[in-house]
Steps between C-alpha positions, in 0.01 A plus 500: 500500500169684510228254588182677604285810461639616837822581314460772239640369173281637222747783427788254507322294233428802277854636543648159412289482182601854404870423556473176302351697208768770515290775660605710797352402837408692812742282703238501776283240669216752525219483244438872524864569406370489143278800580710687757819474296312602183608182322482510119228708342167576661224406258128576489269218610349492149848434355592199716653225287671165548834522685393814688536495876201563725498572873219449750445576866546206734517493877414766755795736463551755220836358388359150455387388157502233234658514153439289189577497128213531250457193282180587312260794485139380502335818373233502771693693765702197602838351422658161550824545690775275628644555845694330773374449855145424384376209712867412564578464130564682175152521359294657221204697637218719369538857633282810478674800346302721740681334795845615386648765732550856369813509282510120524483440123864474392667407172856361518755688291842370398788694652696716260850374430 
């Protein structure tokens, strides 16, 4: 069981939600796997919408990051997003679109049958 911020579990949370909804996952515990593996479709910051995935820097090493799912677009350069490993819980937080890493705006796409 993941029980603290010392254990990276934000990507596990997002991947679990994606799998539960029938979307492909990155099958990785790394938040930046959504960027590095070119998950889904890259979208422009102005086109971010609910259910999109957003990735931020976190930590001191380039591979470290944090990933969340957009819940609501505020229209003022911010979004409300839901992520795991936020204060040791799954939590809704206000995020600045400008803080998203390059190529870190991703839209899930259903796999073709």
